[in-house]
N, C-alpha and C positions, 0 to 999 in steps of 0.2 A: 503494499500500499505503499502511496507513495503521497506525502503530501508538500505541498509551498505554503511556505513560512510568509505573510509580507510586513511591513513597520512601516508605514508611508506617513512621512514628512511632510514640511511643506514645499522644500524643495529636495527630499531625498525619498527613495524604497530601497530600504533594505528588505533582504530576502535568504529563504534556507530550504533548501529542496530535501528533506527528511524520507528515506527509507522506513516507515513507520512499522516494516513487522520484523519482530523480533528484536532488534538491538539498537532501533532510533538513530538509524547510521545515517548521519550529513552527506549527500551527493556534494552540495556544490553549495555555495554562498556567497555572497556580496552584495554589492550596492551600485545602483545609479543616483548620480547626486548633480547640485546646481540645476536642476530641472526648471527651463525658462530659462536660464540663466546663460551669461555667457561659460563660454566652453565647459557645457555638461558630458559627465565621463560613464562611463560604466566601468566598475571592477568585481573580476568575483576568480576565485579558485574552489579547487573540489580536490577537498582533504583526501579522498581516496585513488586518486591516481597518483605518480610518481613525480617527485615534484617538479615545478617547472612544465609538466606538461599540460596545465591548463592555468594556468597565473595572469590572467588579464586586465589590464591597464589602458581602457581604450577611450580615449576623444569620443562622442558621440554627437554631434552637432543637431540633427534631427530628435534628441529628447526633449522636445518645447509642453510636455508636462506630463501627469501622472498616465496616460492612456502610453502614451508614446512611452515612457519608461517602460512600463511592463512590460509594452509587444517587444521590447528593445530585447528585455533580460530574458522572457522565451526564446527568440531567434537564438540566445546565445546557446540556452539549456539544451537547444535541438541541434546545434550546429557539428560541424566535424571536431571543432578544437573538442568542445566539452561533451557533448552527445551522452550525456546521462536519463536523456528520453529520448525515444522515437519521434515519439507523437504526440500532441497535449492530455488525449485522452486517458493519459495511461496516466496521470493527478488522480486521485480517489478524491480530493475537495483541496481551499483553498482557507488557510488559517489566518486572520488580520488581527490584530493589537489595535484595540478600540482602549482609549486612556479613561473615558466615562462614562460608567452605566445607569449615573443615579441610582434610584430608589427603585427604578424598573427592571434593572438585570442585576439579579444577585448570581448566574452562573454566567457559563459560555453556551451560545446560543448558534443556530439554523440559521442563515440571513434571508430574510425574505420582505419585502416589500414596506411589511409594520415594522421589522427590526430597523430598517433604514430611517424610519419615521420616528423612534424611539432615539436612534443615536442624531439627530437632527435636532431634535428634542433637548439632550443632554449637552450638546452644542455649545448654549449658553453659560452651562456649567463648566467647559474646557474650549473656549473659543481657539487657539492655540494647537488643540489637536485634536478634537473629534471631525473638525470641516478635512483634515488632509484624508484620515481613514478613511472617509465616505469619497473621495476621491477615488484612494486604490481600489474599491468595492468597488464605485458605479464603472471604474475602467476596466476590471475585471467581471461586471455580469456582460459587457458587450465583445471581450476577449474567450471566456470561457463559459457561455451560454448555457451547457449542462453538465455544469459541474459543481456540484455545491460550496460554497462559503460558510464559513463558522464565524464569528465574533468573538475577540478574546479579550475581558474589559478589565484591565488593571483594576477594578473598584471591589469586582464578585468579590475579592477573600475576603473584604470586611464586613458584609452583611452581615457576620455572625455578631459583631460587634454591640454590645448592651448600648440603649438609648442614654444611660446617665454619661458614657462615657461619646457620641456622637451631636448630640445638642449641645447648642450654646446657650449661654445664659440669657437672652433676647427675647421679647415677644412671640408666644409663641405658632403665633397664626402665620408668623413670618415666614417660621418651619413647613405649618401646614399649607398655606398656599404656593409658597416660592421653592419649599425643599431645602431650607439654609441649614447648612449640616456638617459634620466632618464625613467628608465620605474616604480619603486614605489612600494610596499612588503605589506603583511597584508590585503590587499586589501578588504577579505572575512569579517576581524572584522572591521574595517573602514565603510565598508555601513552598517555593521549590525548597530554598537553603535550608527551611524546616524541616523537611520532609528529610533530607538528604543527613541532619545534624541526628535526627532520631537514630537513622541509620547507623553511623560512626558509635552515637553512643547505645549500640546493640539495646534499643527500648522500643514499645510500642509508642506511635506519635498519640495514642491518648493519655500512655499515662507521662507526657514530659512537661516541661514546663521550660521556655526558651526564649533569646530575647533576639533578635534580627538585624541585623546594623546596617542596611543597603546604603552605603559611602560614594558617590560618586559626584557628578556636576550636578547631578539631582539626590538627596540624600533622605534618607526616609528612617525610623523607626518603629517597628513593629513587637508587641507582646506577642506571644503562641501559647497558649493553653488548651493540653490535649491536641492538637493538631489543628487546632481554630484560631483566629485572631478575636483579643478581645479588647486591645486597644492597638491605634495606632497615631503619628505624629503627625502626619501632614493633614490637612484638614478639608475645606468646601473646594479647595484648588491647590497644587502643587506650591503652595509659597509658603503654606504653613511648618512646624516645627522644627527642626535642626536650620543650621547656617548652611551655603552651599555655595557653588559658585559665583550664582551672579543672583540669588534670593536670600532673604533677610535672616528666614526663619522665623519663628516667634516674634512678634511685635505690640507693642502694647496700640490696641485699636486706636488711640489719637494720632498717633503716627500721620500713617496718611490724610486727615483728617489738616495737621496743623501742616504738613505742606502744602495745603492748598488752601488756608485761612490765612498763612503766616507768608509763607513761603510765593505767593500767588500762581503756584503750578497748577495745571489743567488737569483732569481726570486721567488725560492719555499720558503727559509727561508722568504722574504718581505712575501710573502702570510699570512705563517702561525702567523706569529706575527702581520700581519691587522684582521687577522681571528680569532687567537685563544689568544694570549697574549695582546692585549691592551686594549681600554676601563678600565673600574672598575677594571681591573682584573691586567691590565697592571702599574696604580695608587697604590693599594693600597693591592695588592694580593688576593683581593676577587673576587668572582662574585653574590652572592646573596645578594641582598638590605638590606636584613633583619642582615645581619653580616657588611654589612660596615656602617648600622645605630649603630647596636652595637659598632662596632668601634670609632665611632665621637662622640659620646656618650661618651665613657669610654678617649678618648681625645688623639685618635691616629693620628695625624697632618696628616697622609696620607690618611685614611679614612675620612678625616673634608675635605680633598682636594678633593677628587672623590666623596664625595657630594653634594657640590657647584659647582665643572664642570658639572657634570648629570644635576642638575636644573637649571644651567645659561644657558645651550644651549636647555634645551627644554623652556625653557622662550624666546628665543632671537625667536624660531621659533613662538611661540605663538604670539609675538607682528608684525613677518612680516607678518605674514600671515593675521589676525586682518584691515592691512593696505589691501592685496590682495582681502579681500571677501568686505571690504568697510564696515565693522563694523560685531560684534558679535552676535548672539542671548547665543549660548554656548560653553561652552569650555567643553568638555567631556572626563575625564579618563577612561579606562581601560585595560584590562593584569593583570600578576598577581603583577607589583609593582602598576601600575593605583587602581586597584580596590585596594589594599591591603595597603598603605603606608602614611598614614594622613600626614606623615613629608616631604616627596615629593612633594605632592600636596600644600601644607603648602608655600614652598619655593617660587616652579614654582606661586600660583596667588598671592603675598605678592607681588612680583613687576606689577603685571597687576592690581593695583590699580587703573590707569590710565582710563581705560579702564569702570569704574564702576562697579568694580568687588572684591565681597568681600566671604569669606567662615564662617561658622559658626565652631569657633570649635568644640562644641562638637559634633556638626553631621559628622565632619571631622572626628571623633575621633572613633566613631562608624562606620566608613563605611555607611553610609547612602546612599541615589540612588540621592537626593538633598543636597549638604550639602551647599548652597549659604543661606547669612543671607534674610531676608526679606523683606529689600527697595534694594537689589543691581539689577544694571540695566539687567545683565547680569548673566545666568544661571552656576554655577558649578554642574556638574553631573556625579555621578559613576557608570556606566552602563559595567556589568557583559558583556565579550561578550561570543560569540556562532556559530564558524564559523562552526564548524561541522552541525548545523544545517543550515547554508548557504546552506551549500552543498549538504545538505539531499536534501531543500528545491529545487532548483536548479536540482538537480538528480530527482525529482520526476516531475519538469514541463517539463525537457524535452523527460523522455522515457512516458507519456501520452498526448505530442503532438501528432496529428492528422500526421500519417503515419511514427511515430517512431518505 
C-alpha cells in the first residue's frame, strides 16, 4: 500500500511517499519550494536507492501554483530517474497535514466536500496554515480524481484535554459563539514521540506519565497521561506557550493592546511583530538555536539572555506539568532543537533535579536516545519525531477501512 504524504505551506509542498505494507518504508521524499516566486525548485531523494542515484535539486520555472508543484512532484516520482511508482493508480491514498481542526475534527478523516468546508471554517483560527492545506487538497482532487484523501489534524491529539485546561477565563459566550479556547498544536509529533517513549520505557502507554518537549522554530510542551494528552502549552493559535524562533510564547494579554494604544501600531503590525519579529529573533536577532548558542558562547549578552529565556520557559512548563500529571516517568526532547542541542537539554534538566532527574553529560553530548544517568528516577529521552509517518499510518488506516 503506497501512501503519498503532503505538507502544503504558503510557498512550498513537502512530500514523502511511503510503502505502508509491513515496515512503513520511505520510498521518496523532498520538497517543491518557492512556489509562485522567483527560481522555484524541486528537490527529491529516494532513501532505498544507492546514494547519488536519485538525489535531485532541480530548478522548475513552471511551478506557478500548488497544482503545478504537485504535478511536478508526481512526474518526478514516475520518472526514469526516480521510478518509485509506475502509475499514479498505485497510490492507495494521499494524506494531508492540516494544522487546525477546531472543535469539529477530533481525529483524522477521509476528505469530502463537507470536510473541505469544515477546514475552510477553521481557517479563521489558523489563517496562515489552513488555506495552504486547502490548496494542496484541491490540487490533488484534480490530479488524483479517484484516489482517497485523508486530513490529519495537528489539533486532534488534544481533544482529550479537559475544559479546565482548554477554557480561557473570558466571558463564556465568546467561547460558545466563537470557539475561543486552547487547542494545541504539533499533535502528531507529541503523539508519536510519547508512544515511542513508552516503548523505550517498556511500559504500556496506559501506565505512563510523560512530558514531551517539541523544540524547534515552533515549540510546544505537552503532558501525556495514559497515552492521551491532558495539557499543552500552545493555545488558540501557535503563538502561546514557550518562547520560539520568532514567536514570544505566553504574554500578558495587555501587551498587544499596549502596542496599539501607546505605540500606535496597527493590528496588522502587531500581528507581524508577534508572529515574525519576536521570540529569539526579537531578543538577539537570531532564529537558529545553533547561532544563538554560538553567540552566547562568544559573549554576546543578548544571545545569552535569549538562551536563558528559552530554557527557563521550558523548565517552567516541565515543572508545571509534573504536578498536572502527579509525577513523571519520562521527559522527552524532540524536533530540531530538542534532538540536537545538548546545551538546551542540559539547561532545562538542571532545574529538574527535585523530580529525581539527572542526565549523563557524555550521553547528552552524543545525542543518545536515553541520556539519563543509571540511578535517575525519571528517564530523559531524545526521540526523533516522525510526523509524516503518523500521517501515512492514519491515511492507510482510513483508506483500508471497510466502506472507505
